[in-house]
N, C-alpha and C positions, 0 to 999 in steps of 0.2 A: 637829606636822605632821599634817594631816588625811589620812584614807584617800582613795584615788582613787575617783571616782564609780562605776566598774564594781563596786566592792566594797560598794556601798550598796543594791543591789537583788537580790532573788532572781529567777532566770529563771522564765519560765512553765513549767507542766507539772510542778511539784514538789508533793509532799504530805508532811506531817509523818508520821514513823513511830516516833519514840522521843523521850523526854524524860528528862533527868537529874533526880535529887532536887535539892532546894534546897541550895545551898552557902552557908555563912556564912564570914566572914573566917577563922575558926579551923578550918573543915572543908574548905577548898578543896584538892582533890587536888594534890599536888606537881607532877604532870605538867602541870596547866593553867598553872602559874606559870612553866614553862620552855617553850621552843619545841616545838611539836607540830603535827600536822595531822590533818585528817579523811581518810578513804579516798576514792578516786576516786568521783565521783558523789554524794558526801555533803556537803551544806551544813549550816551551823549557824546558829542564831539565839540570841544571848546576850541574855537578858531580865533586867534588874536590877529587883528589887522594892524594895530599900532601899539607901541609900548610893550609892557611886560605884565604878566599876570601870574601870581603864584597859585598853583592848584595843589591842594592838600587832601589826602585821603586819611580819614580819622576813624573809620569803622573798625570796631574790635575784631571783625572777621577777617581783616587784612592786616598785614604788617604796615604800620604807619609809614607814610612817604609823601614826598612832594616833588613837583617839577616846576620849573620856571618856563612858562609858555611865552613865545614871542613870534612875530611875523616871520614867515619862511621856515619855521620849525614845525615839527609834527604837532597835530592838535592834542589837547588833553582828552583822554578817553575815560568816560564815566561809566562804570559798571552798574547794572541794575541793582537797586536797593542798597547800594554801598554809600555810607555817609562820607561826605566831602564838603569842601568849601573853597572859595577863591578869595584872593586879596590882590588889589591892584598894587603895582610897584610904580608909583608915579602915574602920569597920564596914560590912559589905556583905552583902546576901543576893541570890542570883541563881540561875538555872538555864539550861541549854542545851537547845534543841529541835533535833532533827536532821530534815532533809528530804532526799528523794531523788526520782527520777522517779516519777510517780504509778503507772506500770505496773510498777515494780520490786517484787520480792517478797523 
């Protein structure tokens, strides 16, 4: 099941403020493999550099959905406070970039 169109674009007025280290299949933090969310006002972009990663939205406030993320494809977009998790599909390397309102400090 694909993610809803609203979850496929960042809203205007956001700016990146932090990025994780690269994660590989064997170094993905356990917290990312189970349901978790970002803080209010914080969006995430999941960028896959190698392999494939399944990104699933499980929050009851959204229709359940998932996307297969891969290099060269669009990033996975994480909405603020919405429950989600990832699962590697074989060997993978990825990072997450965090965005918030450009005027936030």
